C-alpha positions as CSV (number, residue, x, y, z in Angstrom):
1,M,-45.7,7.7,-30.2
2,T,-48.0,5.3,-32.0
3,K,-47.7,1.5,-31.5
4,K,-46.9,1.2,-35.2
5,N,-43.9,3.4,-35.0
6,M,-42.6,1.7,-31.8
7,S,-42.9,-1.7,-33.3
8,L,-41.1,-0.4,-36.4
9,V,-38.2,0.7,-34.3
10,K,-38.0,-2.7,-32.6
11,R,-38.0,-4.6,-35.8
12,T,-35.5,-2.3,-37.4
13,S,-33.1,-2.3,-34.4
14,N,-33.3,-6.1,-34.3
15,R,-32.1,-6.3,-37.9
16,I,-29.1,-4.0,-37.4
17,L,-25.7,-5.8,-37.5
18,I,-23.3,-4.2,-35.1
19,R,-19.9,-3.7,-36.6
20,S,-18.4,-1.7,-33.7
21,R,-14.8,-2.8,-34.4
22,L,-14.8,-2.0,-38.1
23,S,-12.1,0.3,-39.4
24,P,-12.5,2.4,-42.5
25,T,-10.4,-0.1,-44.4
26,D,-12.5,-3.2,-43.5
27,N,-14.7,-4.6,-46.2
28,V,-18.4,-5.4,-45.5
29,A,-20.4,-7.6,-47.8
30,A,-23.4,-6.0,-49.4
31,D,-25.9,-8.3,-47.7
32,E,-24.3,-7.4,-44.3
33,Q,-24.9,-3.6,-44.7
34,P,-27.1,-2.4,-41.8
35,S,-30.5,-1.0,-42.5
36,A,-30.8,2.7,-42.1
37,L,-32.9,4.2,-39.3
38,S,-35.1,7.1,-40.0
39,P,-34.5,10.2,-37.9
40,L,-37.6,9.4,-35.9
41,Q,-36.5,5.9,-35.2
42,A,-33.0,7.0,-34.2
43,N,-34.4,9.6,-31.9
44,V,-36.6,7.1,-30.2
45,L,-33.8,4.5,-29.9
46,W,-31.3,6.9,-28.3
47,N,-33.3,9.4,-26.4
48,Y,-35.6,7.1,-24.6
49,P,-33.6,5.6,-21.7
50,A,-35.9,2.6,-21.4
51,L,-34.9,1.4,-24.8
52,D,-31.2,1.6,-23.9
53,S,-31.5,0.4,-20.4
54,F,-30.3,-3.1,-21.2
55,S,-27.5,-2.1,-23.6
56,K,-23.9,-3.1,-23.1
57,L,-21.0,-0.8,-22.8
58,Y,-20.2,-0.6,-26.5
59,I,-23.4,-2.2,-27.9
60,P,-26.8,-0.5,-27.9
61,G,-29.9,-2.1,-26.6
62,G,-31.4,-4.8,-28.8
63,Q,-28.1,-5.7,-30.5
64,M,-26.2,-8.9,-30.2
65,D,-22.8,-9.3,-28.5
66,L,-21.0,-11.5,-31.0
67,E,-18.1,-12.3,-28.8
68,W,-17.8,-15.7,-27.2
69,Q,-19.5,-16.1,-23.9
70,P,-18.4,-19.1,-21.8
71,S,-21.3,-20.8,-20.0
72,V,-21.9,-20.0,-16.3
73,A,-21.4,-23.7,-15.5
74,A,-17.9,-23.6,-17.1
75,I,-17.0,-20.5,-15.2
76,F,-18.2,-22.0,-12.0
77,K,-16.0,-25.1,-12.4
78,I,-13.0,-22.9,-13.2
79,V,-13.4,-20.5,-10.3
80,F,-14.5,-23.1,-7.8
81,S,-11.5,-25.3,-8.6
82,V,-9.1,-22.4,-8.0
83,R,-10.9,-21.4,-4.7
84,I,-10.7,-25.0,-3.4
85,S,-7.0,-24.9,-4.2
86,A,-6.7,-21.7,-2.2
87,A,-8.6,-23.2,0.7
88,M,-6.1,-26.0,0.9
89,W,-2.8,-24.3,0.1
90,S,-3.1,-20.5,0.7
91,I,-1.3,-19.2,3.8
92,I,-2.7,-17.5,6.9
93,S,-1.2,-14.1,6.3
94,D,-2.4,-12.4,9.4
95,C,-2.5,-13.5,13.1
96,D,-5.7,-11.5,13.5
97,E,-7.4,-14.1,11.4
98,V,-6.4,-16.8,13.9
99,Y,-7.0,-15.0,17.2
100,N,-9.9,-12.8,16.4
101,Y,-12.0,-15.2,14.2
102,W,-10.8,-18.8,14.2
103,E,-10.4,-18.9,18.0
104,P,-13.9,-17.5,18.8
105,L,-15.3,-19.9,16.3
106,H,-13.4,-22.7,18.1
107,L,-14.9,-21.5,21.3
108,F,-18.5,-21.8,19.9
109,L,-17.8,-25.3,18.6
110,Y,-15.6,-26.9,21.2
111,G,-15.8,-24.7,24.3
112,T,-12.2,-23.4,24.3
113,G,-10.2,-20.8,22.5
114,F,-8.1,-17.6,22.8
115,Q,-9.6,-14.2,23.5
116,T,-8.2,-10.9,22.4
117,W,-8.8,-7.5,24.0
118,E,-11.2,-6.7,21.1
119,Y,-13.7,-9.2,22.5
120,S,-13.5,-7.9,26.1
121,P,-16.9,-6.5,27.1
122,V,-14.9,-3.4,28.1
123,Y,-14.0,-2.6,24.5
124,A,-16.3,-4.8,22.3
125,I,-15.0,-3.7,18.9
126,R,-15.7,-7.1,17.4
127,S,-19.2,-8.5,16.8
128,Y,-20.1,-12.0,17.7
129,L,-22.7,-11.9,14.9
130,Y,-19.9,-12.3,12.3
131,I,-18.7,-15.5,14.2
132,L,-22.3,-16.8,14.6
133,M,-22.9,-16.5,10.8
134,H,-20.1,-19.0,10.3
135,C,-21.0,-21.2,13.2
136,G,-23.9,-23.0,11.4
137,P,-21.9,-24.6,8.6
138,A,-19.0,-25.2,11.0
139,A,-21.2,-27.1,13.3
140,I,-22.4,-29.3,10.5
141,L,-18.8,-30.0,9.5
142,K,-18.0,-30.8,13.1
143,T,-20.6,-33.6,13.1
144,I,-19.1,-34.9,9.9
145,F,-15.5,-35.0,10.9
146,F,-16.0,-35.5,14.6
147,A,-12.6,-35.3,16.3
148,N,-10.6,-34.3,13.2
149,K,-10.6,-30.6,13.8
150,S,-8.1,-29.7,11.2
151,S,-10.5,-31.1,8.5
152,V,-13.2,-28.8,9.9
153,F,-10.7,-25.9,9.5
154,I,-9.8,-26.8,5.9
155,T,-13.4,-27.5,4.8
156,M,-14.6,-24.3,6.5
157,R,-12.1,-22.4,4.3
158,C,-13.8,-24.2,1.3
159,V,-17.1,-22.8,2.5
160,L,-15.6,-19.3,2.6
161,G,-14.3,-19.8,-0.9
162,L,-17.7,-21.0,-2.1
163,F,-19.2,-17.7,-0.9
164,N,-16.6,-15.9,-3.0
165,V,-17.4,-18.1,-5.9
166,G,-21.0,-17.1,-5.7
167,A,-20.0,-13.4,-5.8
168,E,-17.7,-14.1,-8.8
169,I,-20.4,-15.8,-10.8
170,K,-22.8,-12.9,-10.0
171,M,-20.2,-10.4,-11.3
172,Y,-19.5,-12.5,-14.4
173,K,-23.2,-12.6,-15.3
174,A,-23.5,-8.8,-14.7
175,L,-20.5,-8.0,-16.8
176,C,-21.8,-10.2,-19.6
177,S,-25.2,-8.6,-19.6
178,R,-24.1,-4.9,-19.1
179,F,-20.4,-4.5,-20.0
180,G,-19.7,-7.1,-22.6
181,N,-18.7,-10.8,-23.0
182,G,-15.1,-9.9,-23.7
183,I,-14.7,-7.9,-20.5
184,A,-16.4,-10.7,-18.5
185,R,-14.0,-13.3,-20.0
186,I,-10.9,-11.2,-19.1
187,Y,-12.3,-10.6,-15.6
188,V,-12.5,-14.3,-14.9
189,V,-8.9,-14.8,-16.0
190,L,-7.7,-12.0,-13.8
191,T,-9.6,-12.9,-10.7
192,S,-9.0,-16.6,-10.9
193,L,-5.2,-16.4,-11.3
194,S,-4.5,-13.3,-9.1
195,A,-2.2,-14.0,-6.2
196,G,-4.1,-11.4,-4.2
197,M,-7.4,-13.3,-4.7
198,F,-5.6,-16.6,-3.9
199,I,-4.8,-15.1,-0.5
200,A,-8.0,-13.2,0.2
201,S,-10.8,-15.4,-1.1
202,C,-10.7,-18.1,1.6
203,A,-9.4,-16.0,4.5
204,F,-11.6,-15.8,7.6
205,L,-11.4,-12.0,7.9
206,P,-14.0,-9.2,7.8
207,S,-12.0,-7.6,4.9
208,S,-12.4,-10.9,2.9
209,F,-16.1,-11.1,3.7
210,S,-16.5,-7.4,2.7
211,M,-14.7,-8.2,-0.5
212,S,-17.2,-10.9,-1.5
213,A,-20.2,-9.0,-0.1
214,N,-19.3,-5.8,-2.0
215,L,-18.7,-7.8,-5.1
216,F,-22.3,-9.0,-4.8
217,A,-23.4,-5.4,-4.2
218,I,-21.5,-4.0,-7.3
219,A,-22.8,-6.8,-9.5
220,A,-26.3,-6.1,-8.3
221,Y,-25.7,-2.4,-9.0
222,I,-24.6,-3.1,-12.5
223,N,-27.8,-5.1,-13.1
224,E,-29.8,-2.3,-11.3
225,E,-31.0,-4.8,-8.6
226,W,-31.2,-2.1,-6.0
227,L,-32.5,-4.1,-3.0
228,L,-29.6,-6.6,-3.4
229,A,-27.1,-3.9,-3.9
230,I,-28.1,-1.9,-0.8
231,S,-28.5,-5.1,1.4
232,F,-25.1,-6.5,0.6
233,T,-23.5,-3.1,1.1
234,A,-25.2,-2.8,4.5
235,L,-24.2,-6.4,5.4
236,S,-20.6,-5.7,4.5
237,A,-20.4,-2.4,6.4
238,L,-22.3,-3.3,9.5
239,V,-21.5,-7.0,10.1
240,S,-17.9,-7.2,9.0
241,W,-16.1,-3.9,8.4
242,P,-17.7,-0.4,8.7
243,F,-15.2,1.2,6.3
244,A,-16.4,-1.1,3.5
245,A,-19.3,1.4,3.2
246,I,-17.0,3.4,1.0
247,L,-17.4,0.9,-1.8
248,G,-21.1,1.6,-1.9
249,L,-20.2,4.9,-3.6
250,P,-21.4,3.8,-7.1
251,I,-24.8,2.9,-5.7
252,V,-25.1,6.3,-3.9
253,L,-24.1,8.3,-6.9
254,E,-26.4,6.4,-9.3
255,M,-29.5,6.6,-7.0
256,L,-29.1,10.0,-5.4
257,V,-27.1,12.0,-7.9
258,V,-27.8,10.7,-11.4
259,R,-31.4,9.5,-11.0
260,P,-32.7,11.1,-7.8
261,R,-36.3,11.6,-9.0
262,E,-36.5,7.9,-9.9
263,L,-34.5,6.3,-7.2
264,A,-34.0,8.5,-4.2
265,F,-37.1,7.2,-2.3
266,T,-36.2,3.7,-3.2
267,F,-32.7,4.2,-1.8
268,C,-33.9,5.6,1.5
269,N,-36.5,2.9,1.8
270,Y,-34.2,0.0,1.1
271,A,-31.4,1.5,3.2
272,L,-33.7,1.9,6.1
273,I,-35.0,-1.6,5.9
274,A,-31.6,-3.3,5.4
275,G,-29.8,-1.1,7.9
276,S,-32.4,-1.4,10.7
277,T,-32.7,-5.2,10.2
278,I,-29.0,-5.7,10.5
279,V,-28.5,-3.3,13.4
280,I,-31.3,-5.0,15.4
281,A,-29.6,-8.4,14.7
282,L,-26.2,-7.0,15.8
283,V,-27.5,-5.4,19.0
284,T,-29.5,-8.5,19.9
285,V,-26.6,-11.0,19.4
286,D,-23.9,-8.8,21.0
287,A,-26.1,-7.9,23.9
288,Y,-26.5,-11.7,24.5
289,Y,-22.8,-12.5,24.4
290,F,-21.3,-9.3,25.9
291,G,-24.0,-9.0,28.6
292,K,-24.7,-5.4,27.7
293,I,-26.0,-3.2,24.9
294,V,-23.1,-2.5,22.4
295,L,-22.8,-1.5,18.8
296,A,-19.6,-3.1,17.6
297,P,-19.3,-1.2,14.2
298,L,-19.6,2.1,16.1
299,N,-16.9,1.0,18.6
300,I,-14.4,0.1,15.9
301,V,-14.9,3.4,14.2
302,L,-14.4,5.3,17.5
303,Y,-11.3,3.3,18.2
304,N,-9.7,3.6,14.8
305,V,-10.6,7.2,14.0
306,F,-11.2,9.1,17.2
307,S,-9.1,7.4,19.9
308,S,-5.8,9.0,21.0
309,H,-3.7,5.9,20.2
310,G,-5.7,3.7,17.8
311,P,-4.1,1.1,15.5
312,N,-0.8,3.0,15.1
313,L,0.4,1.1,18.2
314,Y,0.8,-2.0,16.0
315,G,3.2,-0.4,13.5
316,I,3.2,2.3,10.8
317,E,4.3,2.2,7.2
318,D,4.7,4.6,4.3
319,V,2.8,4.4,1.0
320,K,5.5,2.1,-0.5
321,F,4.1,-0.7,1.6
322,Y,0.9,-0.7,-0.4
323,I,2.6,-0.1,-3.7
324,K,4.8,-3.1,-3.2
325,N,1.9,-5.2,-2.0
326,L,-0.2,-4.3,-5.1
327,L,2.8,-5.1,-7.4
328,L,3.3,-8.5,-5.8
329,N,-0.3,-9.5,-5.8
330,W,-1.4,-8.0,-9.2
331,N,2.0,-7.4,-11.0
332,V,1.5,-6.1,-14.5
333,I,-2.3,-5.7,-14.1
334,I,-2.0,-3.0,-11.5
335,I,-0.6,-0.7,-14.2
336,L,-3.7,-1.1,-16.3
337,F,-6.6,-0.2,-14.0
338,P,-6.0,3.7,-14.0
339,F,-6.5,3.6,-17.8
340,A,-9.9,2.1,-17.6
341,V,-11.8,5.4,-17.7
342,P,-9.8,7.2,-20.5
343,F,-9.5,4.1,-22.7
344,A,-13.1,2.9,-22.2
345,G,-14.4,6.4,-22.5
346,L,-12.7,6.9,-25.9
347,A,-13.8,3.5,-27.1
348,Y,-17.3,4.3,-25.9
349,V,-17.4,7.5,-27.9
350,L,-15.9,5.8,-31.0
351,T,-18.5,2.9,-31.0
352,R,-21.5,5.0,-30.1
353,S,-20.8,8.0,-32.4
354,S,-18.8,6.3,-35.2
355,R,-19.9,7.2,-38.7
356,Q,-19.6,3.5,-39.5
357,L,-22.9,3.1,-37.6
358,V,-26.1,4.2,-39.2
359,H,-27.5,5.0,-35.8
360,C,-24.6,7.1,-34.7
361,I,-25.4,10.2,-32.6
362,A,-23.6,13.4,-31.8
363,R,-21.2,13.3,-28.9
364,E,-22.5,15.2,-26.0
365,M,-22.1,15.5,-22.2
366,S,-25.7,14.4,-21.3
367,L,-26.4,11.6,-18.8
368,V,-28.5,9.9,-21.5
369,Y,-25.4,9.7,-23.7
370,W,-23.0,8.5,-21.0
371,R,-25.5,6.3,-19.1
372,R,-23.9,3.0,-19.9
373,F,-20.4,4.3,-19.2
374,L,-21.2,5.7,-15.7
375,P,-20.7,2.3,-13.9
376,V,-17.1,2.2,-15.1
377,L,-16.5,5.8,-13.8
378,F,-18.2,5.2,-10.5
379,I,-16.4,1.9,-9.8
380,F,-13.1,3.7,-10.6
381,L,-14.0,6.6,-8.2
382,S,-14.8,4.1,-5.4
383,V,-11.4,2.4,-5.8
384,M,-9.6,5.7,-5.8
385,L,-11.5,6.9,-2.7
386,W,-10.5,3.6,-1.0
387,F,-6.9,4.2,-1.9
388,A,-7.0,7.8,-0.7
389,V,-8.4,6.8,2.7
390,F,-6.1,3.9,3.4
391,F,-2.9,5.1,1.7
392,L,-3.1,8.1,4.0
393,Q,-3.4,6.1,7.2
394,P,-0.1,5.5,9.0
395,H,-1.1,1.9,10.1
396,K,-1.2,-0.3,7.0
397,E,-1.9,-3.9,6.5
398,E,-2.2,-6.1,3.4
399,R,-5.8,-7.1,4.3
400,F,-7.0,-3.5,4.2
401,L,-6.8,-3.7,0.4
402,F,-8.7,-7.0,0.0
403,P,-12.2,-5.4,-0.6
404,V,-11.0,-3.6,-3.8
405,Y,-9.2,-6.6,-5.3
406,P,-12.2,-7.7,-7.6
407,L,-12.8,-4.1,-8.6
408,L,-9.2,-3.8,-9.8
409,A,-9.8,-6.9,-11.9
410,V,-13.0,-5.3,-13.4
411,L,-11.2,-2.1,-14.3
412,A,-8.2,-3.9,-15.7
413,A,-10.5,-6.1,-17.8
414,V,-12.2,-2.9,-19.1
415,T,-8.8,-1.5,-20.1
416,L,-7.6,-4.7,-21.9
417,D,-10.9,-4.9,-23.8
418,A,-10.8,-1.3,-24.8
419,L,-7.2,-1.3,-25.9
420,P,-7.7,-3.0,-29.3
421,R,-10.7,-0.8,-30.0
422,V,-8.7,2.4,-29.4
423,G,-5.7,0.9,-31.1
424,I,-7.6,0.0,-34.3
425,Y,-9.1,3.5,-34.4
426,L,-5.6,5.0,-34.2
427,L,-3.7,2.7,-36.5
428,G,-6.4,1.2,-38.7
429,G,-8.0,-2.2,-39.0
430,R,-4.9,-3.9,-40.2
431,S,-3.4,-3.5,-36.7
432,R,-6.2,-5.7,-35.1
433,G,-3.9,-8.7,-34.8
434,F,-1.2,-6.7,-33.2
435,W,-3.5,-5.4,-30.5
436,Q,-5.0,-8.8,-29.8
437,A,-1.5,-10.2,-29.5
438,C,-0.7,-7.5,-26.9
439,V,-3.7,-8.4,-24.8
440,I,-2.9,-12.1,-24.9
441,G,0.7,-11.4,-24.1
442,W,-0.2,-9.2,-21.2
443,L,-2.5,-11.9,-19.8
444,M,0.2,-14.6,-20.2
445,I,2.7,-12.5,-18.3
446,F,0.2,-11.9,-15.6
447,S,-0.7,-15.5,-15.4
448,V,2.9,-16.7,-15.1
449,M,3.8,-14.1,-12.5
450,S,0.7,-14.7,-10.4
451,V,1.0,-18.5,-10.3
452,S,4.6,-18.1,-9.4
453,R,3.8,-15.8,-6.6
454,S,1.1,-18.1,-5.2
455,A,3.4,-21.1,-5.4
456,A,6.2,-19.1,-3.7
457,L,3.9,-18.2,-0.8
458,Y,2.9,-21.8,-0.3
459,R,6.5,-23.0,-0.5
460,N,8.0,-20.4,1.8
461,F,5.2,-19.7,4.3
462,F,2.9,-22.7,4.6
463,S,5.1,-24.6,6.9
464,P,3.4,-23.6,10.2
465,V,0.2,-25.3,9.0
466,E,2.1,-28.4,7.9
467,L,4.0,-28.5,11.1
468,Y,0.9,-28.3,13.3
469,K,-0.8,-31.0,11.1
470,V,2.1,-33.3,11.8
471,L,2.0,-32.4,15.5
472,E,-1.7,-33.1,15.7
473,K,-1.2,-36.6,14.2
474,H,1.6,-37.2,16.6
475,M,-0.5,-36.3,19.6
476,L,-3.4,-38.4,18.4
477,N,-1.0,-41.4,18.4
478,Y,-1.5,-41.6,22.1
479,T,0.2,-45.0,22.4
480,N,3.6,-43.4,21.9
481,H,5.6,-40.9,24.0
482,N,3.2,-41.0,27.0
483,E,6.0,-39.6,29.1
484,L,5.4,-36.2,27.4
485,F,1.9,-36.0,28.8
486,S,0.8,-35.0,32.3
487,A,-2.2,-36.7,33.8
488,E,-4.8,-34.6,35.5
489,N,-7.8,-36.5,36.9
490,D,-9.4,-38.3,34.0
491,S,-7.7,-36.2,31.4
492,M,-4.2,-36.3,29.8
493,V,-3.0,-32.7,29.2
494,I,-0.5,-32.0,26.4
495,H,1.2,-28.7,27.0
496,I,2.5,-27.0,23.9
497,C,4.8,-24.0,24.6
498,I,5.6,-21.3,22.1
499,G,7.6,-18.0,22.4
500,K,8.2,-15.3,19.8
501,E,6.6,-17.4,17.1
502,W,3.2,-17.2,18.7
503,Y,1.8,-15.3,15.6
504,R,2.4,-18.4,13.4
505,F,0.0,-20.6,15.4
506,P,-2.7,-21.7,12.9
507,S,-5.5,-21.9,15.5
508,S,-6.8,-24.4,18.1
509,F,-8.3,-26.4,15.2
510,F,-4.9,-28.1,15.0
511,L,-4.9,-29.1,18.7
512,P,-6.7,-32.3,19.4
513,S,-9.3,-32.5,22.2
514,G,-11.9,-34.9,23.4
515,I,-9.9,-38.0,22.3
516,K,-9.7,-41.0,24.7
517,N,-6.5,-43.0,24.9
518,N,-6.1,-46.7,25.8
519,K,-6.3,-45.8,29.5
520,N,-9.7,-44.2,29.0
521,Q,-8.2,-40.8,29.6
522,V,-9.3,-37.8,27.5
523,L,-6.5,-36.1,25.6
524,V,-6.5,-32.3,25.9
525,A,-3.9,-30.2,24.2
526,E,-3.2,-26.7,25.6
527,L,-1.2,-23.9,24.1
528,N,1.0,-21.9,26.5
529,F,2.9,-18.7,25.8
530,I,6.4,-18.4,27.3
531,K,8.4,-15.2,27.9
532,S,10.2,-14.1,24.8
533,E,11.6,-11.0,23.2
534,F,8.0,-10.0,22.2
535,T,6.8,-7.3,24.6
536,G,3.3,-6.6,23.3
537,L,-0.1,-7.8,24.5
538,L,-0.8,-11.5,23.9
539,P,-4.2,-13.2,23.7
540,K,-5.6,-15.1,26.7
541,P,-7.7,-18.3,26.9
542,Y,-11.4,-17.8,27.4
543,M,-12.6,-18.6,30.9
544,K,-13.8,-22.2,31.2
545,G,-17.5,-22.5,31.3
546,F,-20.5,-22.2,29.1
547,L,-21.8,-19.6,26.6
548,P,-22.7,-16.9,27.1
549,E,-21.1,-16.6,30.6
550,V,-17.6,-17.0,29.3
551,T,-17.9,-14.2,26.8
552,R,-19.5,-11.9,29.4
553,V,-16.6,-12.2,31.8
554,I,-14.3,-9.2,31.7
555,P,-10.8,-10.7,31.3
556,T,-8.0,-9.5,33.6
557,D,-4.7,-8.2,32.4
558,M,-6.0,-6.7,29.1
559,N,-5.7,-3.3,27.6
560,D,-6.1,-1.5,24.3
561,L,-2.6,0.0,24.4
562,N,-0.7,-3.1,23.3
563,R,1.0,-3.1,26.7
564,E,2.5,-6.4,27.8
565,E,0.6,-8.0,30.7
566,I,2.3,-10.7,32.7
567,S,-0.3,-13.2,34.0
């Protein structure tokens, strides 16, 4: 093609006014009528992928998205404010978060903490690299707040929320550039107000880390930033949770199935670089702390999939558990995500092949025609695969669904954006107001129910954190009730005993240590478990000493059968 023809195509396409939402009854002024493309120009515009590579879902490349796009700064302020609120007021929904993550972090910072059997060198199914990644910012916060450990805890949750905010902003920008401004706006509303995101965004859990890391990966995939997409997928799967690799399905399909000639070598190259780098870091760190060569991601897969007992020892549920959970955390929105593919597919065909557009093309089943729609389909397939895997597992936990929460918001936003487009096609342009009212009404119902759910969780389940905050302040007031404390050498030990409510303990960050009283004695609070009706395996304090010796010691009275050990 000559340079003259190519420049003619660019000039002509830049003058086209997209009227993708026009119905046959809408009036268009004469001076707004789009210029016609010659057959040659139309062929070049639609059959050369490079010219359409930066188009949006319903808008061809070179055209303007006329819908309002809030600035990134405004979106950051909104999402950041919500995540800070979550850091301060969201509950700790899983005792695994406390004993498997906050306690090892407390060990790294203050030298004490509880150890679970997962961190025993015998089993080694948790990696210390995940803890070490959080140790840097936590150490900085420790120097800022000194003895106020609960402030370190709360601020560290803000840091976790900030990581999620970065992922949200990345996804918002990707949706604006490749899906559409309307979809991006709705996505921000859904992900900001969702009760599920309120719980998951600031949790110190591998599933929450995988949620944010995979959100980075999918946003990079939408923008075709392949190195970032593969790196974040590898980080999510290897450092936090191996099963999160499932959510890399869109990247695999795009690079190895849809465009293998162009991207297969790139995929293998980036996957090898990212995977080997992370595995080397994993093995190095864990070998240092466990005292032997281990690969924690492999161990957790072997335990969960191939062991004779596995996680079923900790309880089993039927599929209604996840259905109820999704309805509570996403309410009316969970009904919408299955319709993303059919609704968006129909809207895609109507806008790309509509006779109202001078550059319309015939509907076909080629990859060129459906290229911009494939991300919607692939994201939907990854969510359904995730549901298929975890719905079929007997052992179910709420946190297992965390990684797909943002993707549910993406698919629901696609559905809500496509609904007026399809509705106007079916009922005519005069129904535009009705469909827009439906979308607004749906979002209002979702917002009210989501905020109510988040407020109810705080009101009904946040009391353990509040209780231990008050207890911490009481213990720091060392001039009162000294008769409750037992003196041991130059320290004053405060023994706190709990029974069957052991799982509500918010972590050792709420137990003061290293504070001197008026007798120049160091106050040390210790948590002790007393015999109760609970008959499973309880965590044990790490051995006293220095790192890495304490993490290399094989603890006594521990097993992977959830069998009670009296010690």
